[in-house]
N, C-alpha and C positions, 0 to 999 in steps of 0.2 A: 405798058402792058406785056403780059408774059409771052414768050415765044412757043412756039409749037412743040418744039423739042425739049423743052425744059422738065426739071425733074418732077414738077406737080402735075405736069399732064396740060393738054391743049383745053382751051376754054370750052370747047364744044363737048370734050369728054367728061369735066366738072359737070356740065349742064346735064348730060345724060345720067350721070351718079346722080346728081340731084333729083333728077325726075324720076328714076328707078326707085330711090330711097322713099319719095312722096308716095309714088303707088302703091309702094308695100304698106307703107303707114296707112294709107286709105282703105286697104283691103282688110287689114288687121281692125281698122276702125269701125267697120261694117259689121264686125264679130259681136255679139252679145257677151256681157261680162266684163270681168275685171280686166282681161286682155283688151277689151276695146278701150276702158279708161287709161290703161298704161299707154296704148298707142297716142292716144289723144295727148296725152301729157308729154310724151315723146315729141311729137310732132309740133306742139306749142314750145318746147324747150329748143326745139330745131331753130322756128322762126325767131325766137328771141336772141339765139346766138347769131344768127344771120344778121338781124337787125342791129345789135352791139357791133359786130364788123364793120357794117357799111357806115354806121354813126364813127366808128374811130378811122375811118379811111377819110371820111370826110374832113374831119377836125384835122388830120394830117394834110391833106390837101391846102386846108385854109392856112393852116400856120406851120411851115416846114421846121421850126424850131422849138415846136411843142416837145416837153419832156428834157430839154437840154438846157446846160446852164453855160453862161461865158465867163472866162477868165482873161482879163486884158493883159496881154505882154508888154506891148510897146503902145505908147501913144504919144505921138507928136503932132503940131499943126498940120502936117501934111500925111501923116500914116497912122493907122491904127491897126493893130494886130491883136486878134483873139484868138483864145482856144475854146471849141464847144466840146462840150463832154455830157455824158448821160448824168441825170439829177441823182440817179441812184448810184448809190457809191459801188466801186467795184470790189468784189469780194476776193480776196487772194486766198490761195490754199496755204493751209498751215503748214510750217516748215516740218521736215521728216521727224518724227518722235518715235522712240523705241515702243512698240505697241505690246511686244510679248515680254515676260519677265524672264530675265536671262538665268542662266543657272548659275548657283554659288561655285566658287572655286574650291576644290579638294585638294590642295597640294601636298607633295609627300614631305614627310619630315627630315628637314635638312639641317646641318648644324647652322647656327646663326653667323653672321658675318664677324662678331666679336669672338666666336669660339673658334673660328678659322685663324684670326689674326693671333689669337693668346696662344693655341697650342704650338704654334711655330712650324716652319716649312716642311720639316719631315715628318713621315715619307713624303717627298716631294709629289708623286704619282697621285696619290690619295688628295693632296690639297688642291692639286690642280682641278682633277676630277670634281670635287667639290664646288670649287668656283665655277667650271663650266656648267655645272649642274644649275648652280645659281643664275647665271647668265641667261641659261635655256628658260627657267621659269620667271625669270624677270620679263624676258620678252613675250610669254604667254600672257602674265598679266597684264603687259602693255597692249597687246592686242584686245583684250577684254576691255581696257579702257577706251580704246578706240571706239569699240563697238557701243560702249554706254554714250561716249560723248557724240554720236553721229547725230547732226544736224544743230548740234548747240555752238554757240561761240567759242568753246574751247576744243572744238575738234581739231583744229589745226596744232594745237599744243600737243594734244594726245597723240596725233601721227608723228610729230616730231620724237617725242618720247619714246615711241614704237620702233621709229628707224633708229635711234640711237641704242635701243636694248637689242635689236636684231645686229647692228654692228658689234656690240659686245659679244652676242652669241657665236657670230661668225669668227670673231678673233680668238675666242675660247676654244672652238675645235680646231683651228688650224695650228 
């Protein structure tokens, strides 16, 4: 049975609450009109609910394995190991999915990589600045890619790309 200090309360408190609810329902039932019909219907529903709980309790006491399925793990002439689990399948939480639509990227107009290669190295400061800008925006794109890949199989690959792009950006700055 339940303990006196359990969260559900003591059995005496439960009986008192039930008795008070029944007395209130009985007072409402004596009043004429629709309220009396509602009170009688509520009282009947309460009795049916209590009867159903009592039936479930009796069935559980008769068969403690009711509602469980068994899976045999090891069976030898001297030993039988089984796992008991609920018959209802356990519903797993879905993996993280991106719920909001991510904004589109509006990148600045930079010269393409081919343009940088074909123009030559001079003036060197301008070429290095363009390469550093490319590395910076590549890192931003890769961060966006990690956010899109969150909770999927490709998340690890996206994180590797992001780390590589961050290293390129850091190298371009130094």
